[in-house]
C-alpha positions in Angstrom: 104.0 33.1 107.4 106.0 36.4 107.4 105.5 38.7 104.4 102.4 36.7 103.3 99.0 38.5 102.8 97.6 36.8 106.0 100.6 38.1 108.0 100.0 41.7 106.8 96.3 41.5 107.5 97.1 40.4 111.1 99.6 43.2 111.4 96.9 45.7 110.2 94.4 44.4 112.7 96.9 44.5 115.6 98.0 48.0 114.6 94.4 49.3 114.5 93.6 47.8 117.9 96.8 49.3 119.4 96.0 52.7 117.8 92.5 52.8 119.2 93.9 51.7 122.6 96.5 54.5 122.4 93.8 57.1 121.8 91.8 55.8 124.7 94.7 55.9 127.2 95.8 59.4 126.1 92.2 60.5 126.7 92.2 58.8 130.1 95.7 60.2 130.9 96.9 56.9 132.5 100.7 57.0 132.1 101.4 53.3 132.7 99.0 52.3 130.0 100.6 54.7 127.6 104.0 52.9 128.2 102.2 49.6 127.7 100.8 50.6 124.4 104.1 52.0 123.2 105.7 48.6 124.1 103.1 46.8 121.9 103.7 49.3 119.1 107.4 48.4 119.2 106.7 44.7 119.1 104.5 45.2 116.0 107.3 47.2 114.4 109.8 44.4 115.3 107.6 41.9 113.6 107.5 43.9 110.3 111.2 44.8 110.1 112.5 41.4 108.9 113.9 42.2 105.4 117.5 42.3 104.3 117.9 46.0 105.1 117.1 45.4 108.8 120.4 43.5 109.5 119.4 39.9 109.1 121.8 37.4 110.6 122.0 33.6 110.2 122.3 30.9 112.8 123.3 27.3 112.4 120.4 24.9 112.0 121.0 23.4 115.5 121.1 26.8 117.2 118.1 28.0 115.2 116.1 25.0 116.4 117.2 25.7 120.0 116.1 29.3 119.7 112.8 28.3 118.2 112.1 25.9 121.1 113.0 28.5 123.7 110.8 31.1 121.9 107.9 28.7 121.8 108.2 27.9 125.5 108.5 31.6 126.5 105.7 32.7 124.3 103.4 29.9 125.7 104.2 31.1 129.3 103.6 34.7 128.2 100.2 34.0 126.8 99.3 32.0 129.9 100.3 34.9 132.2 98.3 37.4 130.0 95.2 35.2 130.0 95.3 34.5 133.7 95.9 38.2 134.4 92.9 39.2 132.2 90.6 36.7 133.9 91.7 37.9 137.3 91.5 41.7 136.5 87.7 42.0 137.2 88.2 40.5 140.7 91.0 42.6 142.1 91.5 45.8 144.0 88.0 45.7 145.7 88.3 47.7 148.9 86.5 46.9 152.1 85.3 49.9 154.0 86.8 50.8 157.4 90.1 48.9 156.9 93.6 50.1 156.4 95.6 46.9 155.9 96.1 44.2 153.3 92.6 42.7 154.1 91.1 45.7 152.4 91.9 43.8 149.2 89.9 40.6 148.4 89.4 38.3 145.4 93.0 38.9 144.1 92.9 35.6 142.1 96.2 35.3 140.1 97.3 38.7 141.4 97.9 37.1 144.8 101.0 35.5 143.3 102.4 38.2 141.0 101.6 41.9 140.8 101.9 42.4 137.0 101.2 39.2 135.2 100.0 41.0 132.0 103.0 43.3 131.9 105.4 40.4 132.6 103.7 38.3 129.9 104.3 41.2 127.5 107.9 41.3 128.5 108.3 37.6 127.7 106.7 38.2 124.3 109.5 40.7 123.6 112.1 38.1 124.6 110.5 35.5 122.4 110.5 37.9 119.5 114.3 38.5 120.0 114.8 34.7 119.9 112.5 34.0 117.0 113.4 36.9 114.5 117.0 37.0 113.4 117.2 40.7 112.6 119.3 43.3 114.4 116.8 46.1 114.0 113.9 43.9 115.1 115.9 42.7 118.1 116.7 46.3 119.1 113.0 47.3 118.9 112.0 44.2 120.9 114.7 45.1 123.5 113.3 48.7 123.7 109.8 47.2 124.2 111.2 45.1 127.1 112.5 48.3 128.7 109.2 50.2 128.1 107.2 47.3 129.7 109.5 47.4 132.7 109.0 51.2 133.1 105.2 50.6 132.7 105.3 48.2 135.7 106.9 50.9 137.9 104.4 53.5 136.7 101.6 51.1 137.5 102.8 50.6 141.0 103.0 54.3 141.6 99.5 54.8 140.1 97.9 52.1 142.2 99.7 53.2 145.4 98.4 56.7 144.9 94.9 55.3 144.2 94.7 52.9 147.1 97.4 54.2 149.5 98.8 52.1 152.3 96.9 48.8 151.5 98.6 48.7 148.1 102.0 49.5 149.7 101.5 46.5 152.0 100.4 44.3 149.1 103.4 45.3 147.0 105.7 44.3 149.8 104.2 40.9 150.0 103.6 40.0 146.4 106.5 40.1 143.9 106.4 42.3 140.8 107.4 39.6 138.3 108.8 36.5 140.1 105.8 34.2 139.9 107.7 31.3 141.3 108.6 33.2 144.5 105.0 34.4 144.7 103.7 30.8 144.5 106.3 29.6 147.0 105.5 32.3 149.4 101.8 31.7 149.1 102.3 28.0 149.8 104.5 28.8 152.9 102.0 31.3 154.3 99.2 28.8 153.7 101.1 26.1 155.5 101.8 28.4 158.5 98.1 29.4 158.7 97.2 25.7 158.5 99.7 24.9 161.3 98.2 27.6 163.5 94.7 26.3 163.0 95.9 22.7 163.8 97.3 24.0 167.1 93.9 25.3 168.2 92.2 23.1 170.8 88.5 23.2 171.0 86.9 22.3 174.4 83.4 21.0 174.7 
């Protein structure tokens, strides 16, 4: 697939989309999105730098198979997080008037379990690239993308806290940045506690 005409067509399409995205975010002056775009630019570069001059290294057949399996699992999880995040994006951060607590947010959907699923998915893509492509220069670029995506998440928290104030601060304390398993577990525990409180209520006729 790599270095075939189809591969370079896909690289060209992705590069065009990212370039347009970069122009838009610079125009909008949203810092966290600028970091996000730079991260994707580094991923695209890491995909292209796979020739002998980029420091290729070889693995044993067994290790290569293990790396490929891990890369496939991680990339599948990454795509799932990005898709769930995109489908949830149009339902989040809707403020109710006259409230100053967490209840001022509703319809969080998947964002009720993790604050940055799209950014975390992008980070996992970087890791899968490092496992899949055996090139030193490519791995360095993917590692830089991983760092850039992490910075983007902190910038996004600062942006949203400035935009929504105290409600987002409360939300960020209760919902983990990346640890989706902790977010799901916490949501389950909170749900069980609420259910237990409701069961304790006695209704008199």
